[in-house]
C-alpha positions as CSV (number, residue, x, y, z in Angstrom):
1,M,-8.6,3.6,0.7
2,K,-6.8,4.4,-2.4
3,Q,-5.9,2.3,-4.9
4,L,-3.9,1.4,-7.3
5,T,-4.2,-0.9,-10.3
6,A,-0.6,-2.8,-11.3
7,K,-1.2,-1.1,-14.1
8,E,-0.9,2.1,-13.5
9,V,1.6,2.3,-11.1
10,E,3.9,0.5,-14.4
11,A,2.2,2.6,-16.3
12,K,3.2,6.0,-14.3
13,L,6.8,4.1,-14.2
14,N,6.9,3.9,-17.3
15,E,6.0,7.6,-18.0
16,G,9.8,8.4,-15.2
17,K,6.6,9.6,-12.3
18,A,9.1,8.8,-9.5
19,L,6.6,7.0,-6.5
20,N,7.3,6.5,-3.1
21,I,6.7,2.8,-3.8
22,I,7.0,0.6,-0.1
23,D,6.5,-3.6,-0.2
24,V,5.9,-5.0,2.6
25,R,6.0,-8.1,2.4
26,E,9.0,-11.3,3.5
27,V,12.7,-10.1,3.0
28,D,12.4,-13.8,1.0
29,E,9.9,-12.7,-1.3
30,V,11.5,-9.7,-1.8
31,K,14.7,-11.9,-2.6
32,A,13.1,-13.1,-5.4
33,R,11.4,-10.2,-7.3
34,R,11.0,-6.7,-6.4
35,I,10.3,-3.6,-8.6
36,P,13.4,-1.8,-8.5
37,G,13.5,1.5,-6.2
38,I,11.1,0.6,-3.8
39,T,11.7,0.3,0.1
40,H,11.5,-2.4,2.3
41,I,9.5,-2.8,5.2
42,P,8.1,-6.0,5.9
43,L,5.0,-5.4,7.6
44,G,5.1,-6.9,10.8
45,L,8.2,-3.3,11.1
46,L,6.1,-1.4,9.4
47,E,4.6,0.5,12.6
48,F,7.5,0.2,14.8
49,R,9.2,2.2,11.3
50,M,6.8,5.0,10.1
51,H,9.1,7.7,11.8
52,E,11.1,6.9,8.2
53,L,8.3,8.5,6.7
54,D,7.2,12.0,5.4
55,K,3.8,13.0,6.1
56,S,4.0,15.4,3.1
57,K,4.3,12.6,0.8
58,E,2.3,10.0,-0.6
59,Y,2.9,6.4,-0.5
60,V,2.6,3.1,-2.3
61,M,2.4,0.1,-0.4
62,V,3.1,-3.4,-2.4
63,C,2.7,-6.5,-0.9
64,R,2.3,-10.5,-3.2
65,S,-1.4,-9.9,-3.5
66,G,-2.8,-7.1,-2.1
67,G,-4.3,-8.5,1.4
68,R,-0.9,-7.1,3.7
69,S,-0.8,-3.7,1.8
70,G,-4.7,-3.4,2.5
71,R,-3.7,-3.1,6.4
72,A,-0.8,-1.4,5.7
73,C,-2.4,1.5,4.1
74,Q,-4.6,1.3,7.1
75,L,-2.1,1.2,9.5
76,L,-0.4,4.5,7.9
77,D,-3.8,6.2,7.5
78,S,-5.0,6.4,10.6
79,H,-1.9,7.9,11.5
80,G,-1.7,10.8,8.9
81,F,-0.4,9.5,6.6
82,K,-1.2,9.3,2.9
83,V,-1.2,6.0,1.0
84,I,-2.6,4.0,-2.1
85,N,-3.1,0.3,-2.3
86,M,-1.5,-1.2,-5.3
87,A,-4.3,-3.7,-5.8
88,G,-3.3,-6.8,-6.9
89,G,-0.3,-6.9,-5.5
90,M,3.3,-8.1,-7.1
91,D,1.2,-11.1,-8.8
92,A,-0.8,-8.8,-10.8
93,Y,2.5,-6.6,-12.0
94,E,4.0,-6.9,-15.2
95,G,6.7,-4.5,-15.1
96,K,10.0,-4.2,-15.0
97,T,12.2,-6.2,-11.5
98,E,14.9,-6.9,-10.0
């Protein structure tokens, strides 16, 4: 599974790179703190909403610590999507949030 550290994601965003970030945490977690511009799809709904995603794009999966996003990566990868797990999750992310 491809991975980026939270620092690498932060650096890419600071450089102005457009990343397709999907946050798979629960609603209350995302309300408390999130990366601007993310798409929020709770892990439990991902299988039912993957039709909303584009297989030609690469997605960075995010959760609190990296576990749920790792499972999301495995699910999407098995369906032919290009995915990267943000290792360490939001616990490790020190960049801009809202």
